[in-house]
N, C-alpha and C positions, 0 to 999 in steps of 0.2 A: 954107523951113523948115530950121533948123539940123540938123546930123547927130544931136546928142543928142536933140533933140525927135523926130526921125524914128524913131530906134531906140526911144525911149520909147513912141511911139505903137504901134509894132509889138509891143512887149512887152505893152502894155495890151491890145491886140487879142488876143494869144495867150492871155493869162491870163484873159480875160473869158469863155472857153468852158470846157466840161467836159473838153476833151481832155487837158490836163495831169493832171487829177485821175484820169482813167481810167487813165493810165499809172502814176500813183502807186499806184492799186489793184493793178495788175499787179505792181509792186515788192513790195507787201505780201504778195501771194500767193507770189511766188518766195521771199521770205524765210521764209515759213511752211513751204514745201517743204524749204528747206535745214535748218531746225530739225528738221523731222520726220525727215529723212534721218539727222541726227546722233542723234536720240533712239531711233529704231526700226531704223535701218539696221545691217546686219551684213555681214561678209565671208562667204565660202562656208563657213568653218569655225565660223561663229557668233560670232566675235570682232568687235571694233570697231577693228581695226588701221588702218582708213582715216582715223582721226583721232589716231593714236598719236604722230605726229611733227609738228614745226613746219611742215615742208614739206607734209605731208598737209593740215594745217589751212589753210595759206595757199592751197593749190590749191582747197580747198573754198570759200574765201571769195573767190577771184579772180572778179571780176564784170565785168571789162572787156569780154569778148566779149559777154556778155549785154547790157551797156550799149550796145555798138555796134549790135547787132541791134534792141533796143528803141527806141533813139533814132533809128535809121534809119527805122523805121516812123513814129515821131512826126514827124520832119521831113518825110517824104513826105506824110503826111496834112495836116499844118499848112499846107503851101504849096499842095498840089493842091486842097484844098477851097475855097480862096479863089477859084479860077477857077470851080469848080462853083457857088459861092454868089454869084459876081459881085462880091465885095468888092474885087477887084483894080482895078475900074474907078475907084472914088473914090480908091484908093491912087495910081494913076497920074495922076489928075487933080490931086491935091494935089502930087504930085512928078513933073512931066512928064519929067524926066531918069530914064528907067527904070532905068538901072544903079544910081542912088542908092537908089531904092525897093527894088530887089531885094536890094542889099547890106544895107540896113537890115533887110529881112525875113530874110535869111540870118543876120545877127547876132543877131536875137532868137531864132531857132530854135536857133542854136548855143549861146546862153546857156541856153536851156531844156533842150537835150539834155545840156549839161554838168552842170546842176543835177540832172537826173534820174539821170545816171550817178553823181554824187557821193552822192545819197541812196541809190541802189541799192547802191553799194559799202559805205556805212556800215551799211545795214540787213543786208547779208550778213554783215558782221563781227559785228554785234550778234546775229544769229540763231545764229551759231556759238558766240559767247561765252556767251550765255544758255542754250544747250542742252547745252553740254559738262558742266556739273555733273551731268547725268543719267548720265554715263559715268564710267569710272574714270580718265579723262585730264583734265589741267588745260589751260588755254589757254596755248599755248606760243609763239605768234607774237609777235615783238618789236614794240615801238611803231613802229620805223622801217618794218618790213614791213607793218604795218597801214596806216600812212600811204601807203605805196607802193601797196597794193591800192586804197585809196580814191581816190588821185590818178590812178591808171591808169584807173579806172572813169569819173572825171570827164572826162579827156581823150578816152577812147574814146567816151563819150556825145556830147561836142561834135563829134567827127569823124563819128560815125554820123549825127547830126542834120543836119550840113552835106551829107553824101552824099545823105541822103533828100530834103533840100530841093532839091538840084540836080535830082534825078529828078522831084520834084513840079513844079518849074518847067518842065521839059522836056515832061512827059507831060500835065499840066494836068487829069488825071482821077484821082480818089481811088483807085478800084480799080486803075487802070493803074499809078499811082505806087507803091502798096503791092506790086503784083506786081513792078514794076521793082526795088524795094528788096530784095525776097526773092531775086530772080534775082541781083542784084549781090552780095549778102552771103552767101547760103546755097547757091544752085545753081551759080553760075559758078565760085567758088573751087575746089571739088573737081575740076571739069573742067579748070581751069588746071593744077592739080597733076598730073592724069593726063597732060596733054600735055607738061608741062615737067619732070616728076619733081622738082619743087622746091616744097616747101610753106612755104618761109621767108618768102614775101611775100604770103601770103593774110591777110585781116584777123584770123582767129581766132588764127593763130600770132603775129602782131604784138601782139595784145591780151594774149596769155599772157606774152609777153616783158616787156611793160610791167608786168604784175602780179607779175613775179618768179618765174613758174612755167615759164619756157621760156628757152632760151639759143640758139635757132637763129640769131639775129642780135644785134647790139649794141643797147642801149637807144636811142641816137641814131638808128640806122638804123630801129628799130621805129617811133619817133615820126615820122620822115620818111616811112616807108612808109604808115603809117596816115593821115597828112595828105594824101598823094598820092591815096589811095583816096577821100578826101573832096573835095579841091579840084578834081580833074578833072571829075566830074559836075556840081559846082557851077558851074564855068566854062562847061561846055557849056550848062547851063540858063540862065545869064546871057546868053550869046550868042543863044540861041534866043528869049528874051524880047525882046531888042533888035531882032531882025530880023523878027518876025512881028506880026500884029495882036494886040491885047490879048485879045480873046475870039474 
């Protein structure tokens, strides 16, 4: 089977379930919460200064870290459930070279995570833009910064999905894969910060830099760092699949 057909098959398999729609529903909920925060939220003095500047609004719209976490869970579930449901068996029978099958699976999940991040970023921008008229402040973020927020969310979503897919391939159990993704993205980074006194290389910081609301590292370094967080577990999962029994 050609590479394009292999990836296409994985994409069809991924979109034939309710999983992507469940995550779209989560994005809708998050966007509604952002809009609610703008409409009803106030500072301690009762003002709405938290949306009074372009930087404040951009920070509120920055969705990259949320995209990383959400897509990480998406990737973990998408890959791990195939082992639970046994659908990996026909996948490997169709493509005996396991690395090609896994890479196609990773590619489909990466695309899905990127699209979820893109949609989430766009919805966050829309939630702020549509709710700001209820305040005394106008929409102040430039078109370039809006594009940056959305692009950062798409990249972070793709990276998070790849990270989760690697954990799913390694663990092969949906509950365990979700736990692994939570540990990797939420629990482990603060522990690393405490041990190293350096928060510049944790995913949340890197995602904020990409969104334009942090400057701890350069943008190229943030991209490289986020990709490293994704590629390392994906590579470990690939090696594990190559070396063990299918089920």
